[in-house]
C-alpha positions in Angstrom: -14.7 -1.4 35.3 -14.3 1.5 32.9 -10.7 1.9 34.0 -10.1 -1.8 33.3 -11.6 -1.5 29.8 -9.5 1.6 29.0 -6.4 -0.1 30.3 -7.0 -3.1 28.1 -7.7 -0.9 25.1 -4.4 1.0 25.6 -2.5 -2.2 26.0 -3.8 -3.5 22.7 -2.8 -0.3 20.9 0.8 -0.2 22.2 3.3 -2.3 20.3 5.1 -4.9 22.4 8.7 -4.4 23.1 9.7 -7.2 20.7 7.8 -5.5 17.8 9.4 -2.2 18.6 12.8 -3.8 18.5 12.1 -5.5 15.2 10.9 -2.2 13.7 14.0 -0.4 14.9 16.3 -3.1 13.6 14.8 -3.0 10.1 14.9 0.8 10.0 18.6 0.5 10.9 19.1 -2.2 8.2 17.6 0.1 5.6 20.1 2.8 6.7 23.0 0.4 6.8 22.3 -0.7 3.2 22.9 2.9 2.2 26.5 2.9 3.3 27.6 1.3 0.1 26.6 4.5 -1.7 24.5 5.1 -4.7 25.1 4.1 -8.3 24.2 7.1 -10.5 23.1 6.2 -14.0 20.2 8.6 -14.2 18.2 11.2 -12.3 17.4 8.6 -9.5 20.4 6.8 -7.9 20.4 3.0 -7.7 20.9 1.9 -4.1 20.6 -1.2 -2.0 18.1 0.5 0.4 15.1 -0.7 -1.6 16.2 -4.2 -0.8 15.8 -3.3 2.9 12.3 -2.1 2.2 11.5 -5.4 0.6 13.0 -7.3 3.5 10.9 -5.2 5.9 7.6 -6.1 4.2 8.4 -9.7 3.5 9.8 -10.5 6.9 7.9 -8.2 9.3 4.5 -8.0 7.5 2.4 -5.0 6.6 2.2 -3.3 10.0 5.7 -3.6 11.4 7.3 -3.5 7.9 5.6 -0.2 7.1 6.4 1.3 10.5 10.1 0.3 10.0 10.2 2.2 6.7 8.2 5.1 8.2 10.7 5.4 11.1 13.6 5.4 8.6 11.9 8.1 6.5 11.1 10.3 9.6 14.7 10.2 10.7 15.8 11.1 7.2 13.3 14.0 7.0 14.6 15.6 10.2 18.0 15.8 8.7 19.9 12.6 9.5 22.0 11.6 6.4 20.6 8.1 6.1 20.0 7.9 2.4 22.7 6.5 0.2 25.2 9.2 -0.5 24.7 10.7 3.0 21.6 12.5 1.9 18.9 13.7 4.3 16.6 16.6 5.1 13.1 17.6 3.9 14.4 18.5 0.4 14.7 14.8 -0.6 11.0 14.5 0.0 9.9 17.5 -2.1 11.9 18.6 -5.1 14.2 15.6 -5.5 13.5 13.3 -8.5 13.7 10.4 -6.1 11.1 11.8 -3.7 8.2 9.7 -5.0 10.2 6.5 -4.5 10.6 7.3 -0.8 6.9 7.6 -0.4 6.5 4.5 -2.6 8.6 2.6 -0.1 5.8 2.9 2.4 3.3 1.5 0.0 5.7 -1.2 -1.2 6.4 -2.5 2.3 2.7 -2.5 3.1 1.7 -4.3 -0.1 4.5 -6.8 0.2 3.6 -7.5 3.8 -0.1 -8.0 3.1 0.6 -10.4 0.2 3.2 -12.3 2.1 0.9 -12.8 5.1 -1.6 -14.5 2.7 1.1 -16.9 1.6 2.2 -18.1 5.0 2.8 -20.5 6.6 3.9 -22.3 3.4 5.4 -19.3 1.5 5.7 -21.0 -1.9 8.6 -19.6 -3.9 6.9 -18.6 -7.1 3.9 -17.0 -5.4 6.2 -15.2 -3.0 8.2 -14.0 -6.0 5.1 -12.5 -7.6 4.0 -11.0 -4.3 7.3 -9.3 -3.8 7.4 -8.0 -7.4 3.9 -6.5 -6.9 4.9 -4.9 -3.6 8.6 -4.2 -4.0 8.6 -3.0 -7.6 5.1 -2.2 -9.0 3.7 -0.5 -5.9 6.9 1.6 -5.5 6.9 2.6 -9.2 3.2 3.6 -9.1 4.2 6.4 -6.7 7.8 7.0 -7.8 7.4 7.5 -11.5 4.6 10.1 -11.5 6.3 12.2 -8.8 9.6 11.9 -10.7 7.8 13.1 -13.9 6.3 16.0 -12.0 9.6 17.1 -10.4 11.6 16.8 -13.6 8.9 18.3 -15.8 8.9 15.3 -18.1 6.0 13.4 -19.8 5.0 10.3 -17.8 6.0 7.8 -20.6 9.4 9.4 -20.9 9.9 9.1 -17.2 8.8 5.5 -17.3 11.4 4.8 -20.0 14.1 6.3 -17.7 13.2 3.7 -15.1 13.7 0.6 -17.3 17.3 0.5 -16.3 16.3 -0.1 -12.7 14.2 -3.2 -13.3 17.0 -5.9 -13.7 18.5 -4.8 -10.4 15.1 -4.7 -8.7 14.4 -8.2 -9.9 17.6 -9.5 -8.3 16.6 -7.8 -5.1 13.2 -9.6 -5.3 14.9 -13.0 -5.6 17.2 -12.3 -2.7 14.3 -11.1 -0.6 12.2 -14.2 -1.2 15.2 -16.6 -0.5 16.0 -14.8 2.7 12.4 -14.4 3.9 11.7 -18.0 3.2 14.5 -19.1 5.5 13.5 -16.6 8.1 9.9 -17.7 8.2 10.9 -21.3 8.3 13.2 -20.7 11.3 11.0 -18.1 13.1 7.3 -18.8 12.3 4.9 -16.2 13.7 6.8 -13.1 12.7 3.8 -12.1 10.6 0.4 -12.5 12.1 -1.8 -14.5 9.7 -5.2 -13.2 8.6 -8.0 -14.5 10.8 -9.3 -17.0 8.2 -5.9 -18.4 7.7 -5.2 -18.7 11.4 -8.0 -21.2 11.7 -6.7 -23.3 8.8 -2.9 -23.1 9.7 
């Protein structure tokens, strides 16, 4: 009896093969979006990889989306040149001005996924837009800006001003994410597990 319970508990903890495949695919997507290279207009390069992070949260949800970003970051930390501009290694997570944004991607994918799960199965455009802004921009900046200020030795408000140039591009990424995620959830419902209360009403 005990062996049966332990076996059942382990099976619930292990991600199904389909989930593992989705996590790997989105980690690869984030890496692929770095192939275009960075656009350097300040201390932190503008890349398409944050779009992949938004996709991960909005399409896979908080658990799988965050794990996809984590997988990408772990592979980058061990030295694979997966960041735009063929960057990698532990240095980009410590002294780099962009270090905080990498950690912020984890929070961003999680927040976007949590909020998106609450909007399904309908996924209304304007609410989805707000959810993705909160997760894909606000949550990321909450981590990224203070770490950037610390690494550059600048006041927080000065650093925040340096990031204003990123916002128009980030908003375009948000719109693209919502449009793509809406079509994906319509074609493949069930990618994100709904909260228990919403499962009953769905």
